[in-house]
N, C-alpha and C positions, 0 to 999 in steps of 0.2 A: 385446467383447475381445480377438476374433482383429483385427478392426481395430485397437483402439489400439493392438497388439503389433508390426503389421506399419509402424502409421507408426513409431512406438519408433526400430525398425530400419533404416526408411527416412531418418529424419532422425539417426540417429548415424553413418549412412556418409555422406549429404552433409556434415555434418559436419567427417567423418574428410577426407574427398575435398577439399575445400575449406580443411582447414586443412594437411594435405601440400602442396596446391600452393601456398598462404601461402608455406612455408617453404622450399619447393624454390628458390620464384623470388629469397627473402631471399638466401639459398646461394647461387643464382645472379650476383646482383649484387655480394654483396662478391668470390664469385672473380673477376667481369670487373673488376672496379677492383684486385683485386691484379695481375692478369695485366697490366695496360695501366698504371701502376705500375713494375711491375719488369720492366718492357720496355725503358723509356726511358732508364731510370734504372740499370740493370747493366750498359748501354755508359759510362756519364757518366766521366769523370775530371774530378774535381776538380782537378788540380793543370795538368790544359788549360787550364783557365780554362771548363768545362763544364757547371760550377753557377754560375749569375749570382746568385739570389737563394734563401730562403730562412726559413723561418717551419717553428711546429709543427704548419702547418694549409694548408703552400702552399710550392712548390717552383717555381722558374724556371729552368729548364735551356735549354742548345745539343739543339733536337732533328734528326732528321735527317730532309731534305725531299727528299735523293738519293745514290745514290752513280754512281760507273764507273770507267773509266777509259777514261786519257785517251788519245786516238791521235795527236792533236796537241798538241804547246806550241812558242810560238813569243814570245817578249817574257810579254805581260802577256794574252795570249790560250790558251784552253784549248780545245778541240774534245773535243766529247763523241760518239758514237756514237748513232745513231736505238736504240731500247728492243725494236723486232720487228723482230731480223732474221732473213735468210731461214733461216740456219742453224742459228735454233732456242738458242742461244747469246745468255745475256745478260748482258751487259757492260755496263749501259746501265739502272737503276732509278729510277724517281719516284716517290715518294708525290702533292707535287704541284709545278709548274712554281718552277722556280728565279725568284730576282728581285732586281733590283737591290736593293743591302740588304743581303744573304743574307751567310753569309760558307763560304769552303769551304778542307777542311781537304785539302790536297796531299800525298803523301807522299815525299819528298826521301831517298834511296839516297844520297845523298854521292857520291865521288870512287871510293871504294873498293868492294870487295864483303863487308867487312866488317859486319856489322851495328852495328859503334859509333857511326856516323855518321849512322844512319837519322834522321830525324826526321820530325814532323809538321808544315808548314806553316801555321799559322792567320792567313786574308789576308780582306780583305773583299771582296766582290763588285760592283764600279761598273758593272758593263754586262753584258745575258744578249740574245740576242740568238736565233730559231732559224734553224738552219743546213742549206738544203738539200742533200741529195748530202755531208753529213756523214761524214767518214771514209772519202771513196769511195774511194781509192786507199791505205789504210793496209791492213795484212795483216789486219785485225780484221771487216773490210767486203767483200759480194762485190759488187764492178763490176759485175754484171749485173744479177744480183736484187734487189740493194737502191738502188739506183739512183732516186733522186728520195723517198729517206728521209727525214726530216728528225728530226735532233738538234738537238746548242746549244752557242754560244757562248759562252763563259765570261772576260769581260774583269777581270782582279785591278786592287785600287785598285795595287797596286804591283810591277812586273816580277819574276818567277819566274826563280830560278838557274839556271848555264847544269845545273846537277846535277838539273836537273826535267828528266826526256827522255820519249818516249810508251812509255807503257807506266804511266806510274803510278798510283797508288789515288786515285782523287776521292772527297773527299763534300762535300755541297752541307749545311751548319746554317742554323736558324734560330730565335729566343727560343719558349721553348714554354713552359707554367705549367698544372701540376695545381693544384687550391685546391679547401676544402671551399666552395661557396656558397649563398646559401638563393634557393631558386626558389618564389614562390610559397608555398604553408604548410610544402614540404618543402627540407628539408638534401639537399644533390644534390654527387656529387663531379665535379665540369668544366674540362675541360679549354678550352684556346685560345691561340692562337701570335700573336705579332708582326708588324705588320703596318708596312714598313717606310714604304708609302708614306705613310699618317697620323699615323706616329711614335707610334702607341698600338697599346694590345690589341685585339686582333678580340672579338665578343661570345664570351662561354663558353659550352660546349655540353657538355650534362650528359653523364657517361660513365655511372655507373652512380648508383644509389638508389631508395628513402628511404633515406640513412642521418640516425646521431644529431647531432643538433645539435653544435656546437664547445664542446666543455668544456677550460678551464686545466689546463695541468696533465696529461694524458692519455698524453700521448708518450710521457712517465716511468712513468708509473703500470704500464705494461704490460696484456694485453689480459684480457678480463673479460667476465662477460656479466651482468652488473649493478652498480649504483652508478655515482656522479654522476660517476665521473672517466672515463667511455666518451667519447672524441669520434669522431666520423663517420668522420674522418679525420687520422690524425694521425703525425709523422716524429720519430723521434731519431736524431739525426747521433752520431758514433761516431767514435772515435780506432782506430788500429793495435792500440790495444792492450782495445779494446772500452769505455773511458771514456767516457763522456757529453759531447758538446760543445754548449753554449749554439747556438741557431741564430744563423746568421750571423756564428759565433764566425769569430776568425782563422785559426787552426789549420785543416789540412787533414782532412774527415773520410774515411777509408777503409768505411764502411757506413754503411746507413741502417736503422733499424727499423720498419716501416711497419704499423700497426696500425688496423683498419678498424670501423667501428659501423653494424650495422644496424637497421631499425626496419618491421616488418612494414607495409604498408598499411591493412591490415583484424585485426579485432581475431580470435584465434582460437579457436576452441570445440571440444576436440579432450577425450573420455573417455583421463583419464591426466595433462593437460597445464592450469597454468591458465591461467585465460579472461582473457582481454586483450592486448595488440599485446607481440607476441615481441620480446627483442632478440638478436641473434647481434653476433659477432667472430670475426675473423679475422687470425692476424699473418703476417708476412713478413719474416725479413733479408738483406737484398740486399748484398752486395758491391758495391763500385764501382770499375771500370776502372783499374788505375795505369798510369799511360804508359811 
């Protein structure tokens, strides 16, 4: 009798621990997916062409490859400092190496001190070369401690205006994509980027999951914990008044409602919880950047 009671107690404790771990992992996957999408989209400006294509379960956008301060500007060439300066100041950051076919955004402050003529120039990158001793004789680099360090020289397809000078902010962007896709028997949120050399998307990589399967109409039904309208990854685009826009509509969206639905990999068997695979959801409202 005592042995049976002890076994029952241990079994309940183990099921509770396994159930809590499964639920914690499920919610962590939802949080990771929401953070990844929100981080990328909150800096996107549809009016500047940052959104390339969208559906209710996928979004292609211009994602940042890196950013820097231009230390030398001449014609179509922009020189960027090495990322590891001896001073410890970061004026050049790269997530991945820039390459021809990317786009570069350059801040043109115009000919006056007023912000009225400031604008972001969106230019195609025609060439990228590594540059030893980059910016070595500029105010940003120590001529002795940073000697020999390698930066980048970016060549644009069109010449830069004379109002773009040393010190201009530079961002390099590349088409990237989030999408709900099926991997073996599971649905995942995946991310990929455009490869200018092959002219195709790279192999999609999982970001979070498993998620619920795609469900048509889920983008406008809102989050829930049960029901056929939940989708693993759903996007609803809205205008400045909060009115829903069809995916890919001509009107410029001002925000996007994100809904994520996840499912546990194993059945949850805990006292007080219905046994089986557990579904949960998370929603975010993301304001998009205005130019």
